[in-house]
N, C-alpha and C positions, 0 to 999 in steps of 0.2 A: 840254839834258840829254844826258849821254853815252849812246851806244848800249850796250845791255846793262846799263843801270843797275839797281840793286836799291834798293827802297824799304824803309826801316826806320822803324817808328813811334817817334817821340821822346816825344810826350805827347798826351793827349786830355783835353779839358775839356768838361763838360756842365753848363750852368747849372741848379741846382735852384730858383732864384728869379731874377726879373728882375735884370739887372745892366748896368752901363754898357759893359762890354767882356769879351772873352775875351782873356787875356794869356798869351803864352808868353814866359818870360824864361830867362836863363841857357842860351841855345841853344848847344850845343857847336859848335866850328868844324871838326869832323872829317869833314864831308860835302862833296860837290861842289856840290849844289844843295839847295833845300828845296821842299816842296810842302805846302800847307795845303788841307784839305778841310773846308768850313764849311757847316753847315745852320743857318739862322736865320730868325727872324721878330721882329716888334716889335708892341707894342700900339697904337702910333700910327705912321702912315706916316713913314718916314725912309729915308735912303740909306746903303748900306754903305760904309765907308771903311777904309783900312789906315794904320796909323801904325807906323813903324819906329824902334826904339831910343828911344822916347818923344820923337822929334823933332817939334816943333811949329813949326819954322822954315819959311821958304819954300823948301824944298829938294826939292819934289816936282814932277814934270811928268807929265802923262798924256794919252792920247787914248782916248776911249770911243766904240765903235760900238754902236748899239742897233737892234733890230728886233722886231716882234711879229706879222709876217705881213701887216700892213696898212700900218704906218708904219715908216720908217727914219729915224734921226737920228744925229748925232755931236756930240761936245763935246770940248773940250780945255782943259787948264789948264797954265800955265807958271809956274814959280816960285811955287807955291801952298803953303799950310800944311796942306792937306788933299788926300789922294789918293782921289778917288771911284772906286768899283768898279762903279757903275751910274748911269745917268741916266734921265730921263723916267719912270721907274717906281720906286716905293719897295718896300721889303721887304714881304712879305705880313703882314697883320694878323689874318687869320682863324685861329681855333683849329685846331691840327693841320695848318696849311699852312705849309710852310717853303720858302725858296729854297735853292738850292745854289750855293755859290761855291767855285771852286778857284783857287788862287794858286800860280804857279810862280815862285820867286825863284832867279835864276841867279848862280852864282859869289858867293854871299852872304858868304863869308869872305875874298874877294879884296881887293886894295887899289885897285880902280877903282870908279867909280860903279856902282850896282846897278840892274839892269833886272829887270822882272817882267812876267808875263802873267797876266791874270785872266779867268775865265769865270764869268759870273753868270747863272743861269737861274731862271725862275719858271714855275709852272703855276697859272693862275688859273681853275681849273675849266673847262678847255677853251680858254681864250685865253692862250697862253703868251707869254713874251718872253725875249729873251736880250741880254746885254751882253758885249762883249769889250773888255778894257782892256789897253793896253800902257803901262807906267809906268817912270819913272826916279826913283830916289832919289839925289840928287847929294851923295854922301858917300863917302869912301874908307875909312870905318870898317867893320869886320866887323859884320854883322847879328847881334845877340845877344838881341833882344827884338822881338816882333811883337804889336801890339794890333789886334784885330778889333772894330770898333765901328760906331756910326752917327754922323751929324752932330749928334745931340743928344738922342735918346731911348734908353731902356734896351732891350737885347735881351731877348726873352721867355724865361721858363723853358723848358727843353728845347732851347735853341739849343746846338749842339755843334760843336766843331772838333777836328781831329786834325792834328798837325804831323808830317810825315815828313822824314827825312833821305835823301838819294839819294847813293849811292856808286857810283863807276865800277866796272864789272865787271872 
């Protein structure tokens, strides 16, 4: 992201009831980069994923690093249809316990493949964990839609995401 960048909120979505995804569509191409700040939980354990422009093809690659103070692990996927934002631990399921995910998407409107960096953090009543993901979406299309979801269960009511546009100063 450019030095001296300014963040402008584009949209916020809060689920009033459980739903399969939080979707941001019609994203304008007037910013340098994008940032998503997402707090979420599920009723049944599942993992957070990112889908770009409704693409379900095998156009994603990612590397995830995980740690919880005791265990460290890593995982990677190449030419996958799913881009995982966390491994080894699923989103929280306890009432009023949410994970925090931030996703930075670089040069999202450019004509080259898109890279992103994600930070996924959980507090499990004193035993926390963190995931760091670097990802690639192999497409030269501008990003105009982002879907925040899990691999198969609904996001719980109260899950919230805000999409920010970042402009160079």
